[in-house]
C-alpha positions, -999 to +999 in steps of 0.1 A: -871-078+322-849-085+292-821-111+298-785-098+284-766-125+268-730-131+274-710-114+247-684-127+228-648-119+232-636-101+201-609-128+185-588-096+172-591-080+207-575-107+226-540-105+232-515-127+213-488-148+235-459-132+232-436-153+211-404-169+228-373-144+226-343-157+202-323-175+222-287-162+219-256-182+227-236-176+257-202-155+248-181-182+258-204-208+248-184-239+227-207-230+199-199-195+200-163-202+204-158-228+176-179-197+153-155-175+162-121-193+157-131-208+128-145-178+112-125-151+126-091-162+143-083-192+124-082-177+084-065-143+102-036-171+113-034-183+081-034-152+062-010-140+086+017-170+088+015-169+044+032-135+050+047-135+079+069-171+073+086-161+043+101-132+057+111-152+090+127-174+070+147-150+054+159-133+085+173-166+100+185-174+069+207-145+068+222-152+098+232-191+087+264-205+073+262-223+037+260-257+051+232-246+073+210-237+043+219-258+013+215-291+035+192-324+037+192-319+076+166-291+080+177-267+105+153-235+110+172-216+137+209-205+128+239-221+153+249-186+158+239-150+149+272-143+121+273-110+107+295-120+080+267-126+052+255-085+060+294-077+058+301-097+024+265-083+011+276-046+016+315-049+002+306-071-025+288-044-042+282-009-042+258-010-012+257+026-001+255+038-035+226+017-046+208+027-009+217+063-016+202+056-054+170+043-039+169+072-012+167+098-042+143+079-065+123+077-037+117+108-023+118+125-055+093+103-073+068+101-041+070+138-039+058+147-073+035+119-073+017+131-048+021+169-057+005+157-087-020+137-072-034+164-048-037+189-082-054+166-102-079+153-081-086+187-066-091+200-105-117+175-111-136+179-082-134+221-075-128+236-110-154+234-139-136+230-172-152+209-203-142+171-205-141+169-166-159+133-163-144+120-197-109+130-182-120+108-148-129+079-170-093+078-187-080+077-151-103+048-145-093+031-177-053+037-167-062+019-136-070-012-153-039-015-176-011-033-166+021-014-163+045-036-180+021-020-212+040+009-213+073-004-208+086-006-246+073+030-256+089+045-221+123+030-231+122+041-265+113+073-247+135+076-226+165+060-241+156+088-273+162+118-253+193+106-230+175+095-199+193+059-202+218+052-166+202+081-148+181+089-119+157+113-137+151+084-162+141+060-136+115+087-120+102+106-152+076+077-168+060+071-133+055+104-125+016+101-124-006+078-102-039+069-113-044+054-076-038+086-061-055+106-081-084+082-079-084+078-040-083+117-033-111+126-059-131+100-039-121+118-010-124+154-015-159+147-030-170+140+005-162+177+019-184+197+029-193+227-002-202+252+026-166+252+036-152+260+002-182+286-005-177+306+024-138+308+016-146+317-024-171+344-006-142+358+015-123+361-015-097+330-016-088+318-047-081+278-057-045+279-048-052+293-012-088+269-007-062+241-018-038+244+009-052+260+035-088+243+035-087+211+015-055+198+024-055+200+059-086+182+061-076+154+044-043+142+060-050+107+065-062+102+027-030+120+014-005+101+040-019+071+023-012+078-009+027+088-003+029+057+021+020+038-009+037+053-038+067+053-012+068+014-009+060+014-046+086+033-054+113+017-030+108-021-040+102-008-079+123-031-098+112-045-134+117-003-147+152+006-130+166-033-142+155-023-180+168+016-178+198+011-158+229-014-166+256+010-144+264+004-110+265+041-103+227+042-110+214+014-100+185+008-070+184-013-042+165-040-059+185-041-090+218-043-070+203-077-057+210-090-091+242-076-091+251-090-060+234-125-073+255-127-101+284-122-077+271-148-055+255-177-079+271-203-059+253-223-032+272-207-008+262-174-020+225-181-004+229-165+029+245-135+014+218-129-008+192-135+023+212-106+043+211-086+010+173-090+007+172-080+045+188-046+041+166-035+011+131-042+032+140-036+064+140+003+058+104+006+040+091-022+067+098+000+098+083+028+078+052+008+066+047-004+100+052+031+122+028+047+095+000+019+085-025+032+107-029+061+079-036+039+055-067+025+072-077+058+084-073+071+047-090+041+030-121+041+049-124+082+052-153+092+030-164+058+031-195+068+052-211+097+048-241+111+066 
């Protein structure tokens, strides 16, 4: 009888011992809490304080008397909510005229800029014409050029055609927006081509496709361009300061300069702070109410399927 020798087990057949699972820290463990606070909440808190504290100091100073601002004894809170600084700021200079001018310049300039950005971006994406990519490269170059470079040529041009001390002279040089065109162009490229092809088969022209298909599905991106443009137009200072020297055509930021000239002594700091609050509060309210569109618009199209 043949004896069977014991069979050696195959090393490859042996089951390897399972590796220990990676240990995860408890969400409320000390290490995880320190990492979250130091890497997340602390930088966010510092960035928020850097932005918020100057605004808070400006608002508090607008209610202070001159002796509470220019003093060696630091006083954070005002002794009383005195509105005299606001009355002085609104009566020393034609504040109502400044506000009306800023509103006209902002609404007109922002509306035209957004319309031009929509039309240009649509043409760059959906209309075939020669040198289309070259024109887009020029738009990218315009994003890299500082706006201060064009101040002198714009002044010579606008003053030469009679636009000095006029509202249209303030609006005209900045009607093109490279940022808005770039943002909308990148978003339009993410739209499904089948939708526009179906509309083209049904006989829809470019104008109908733009306003009935492209624009309705691009509201967040368009709102982003509109909000950024409104904030930029409202806060613009250098160009309105150069092209205007009469109070009848000055905007609010330039009007602050006129207010500073009238309140140049130490007693006028509270008045200047009140004027600055009156300038930025309207745009801060609009920005805070609609800022969610900026987040949605900037991230729309960044992830594609």
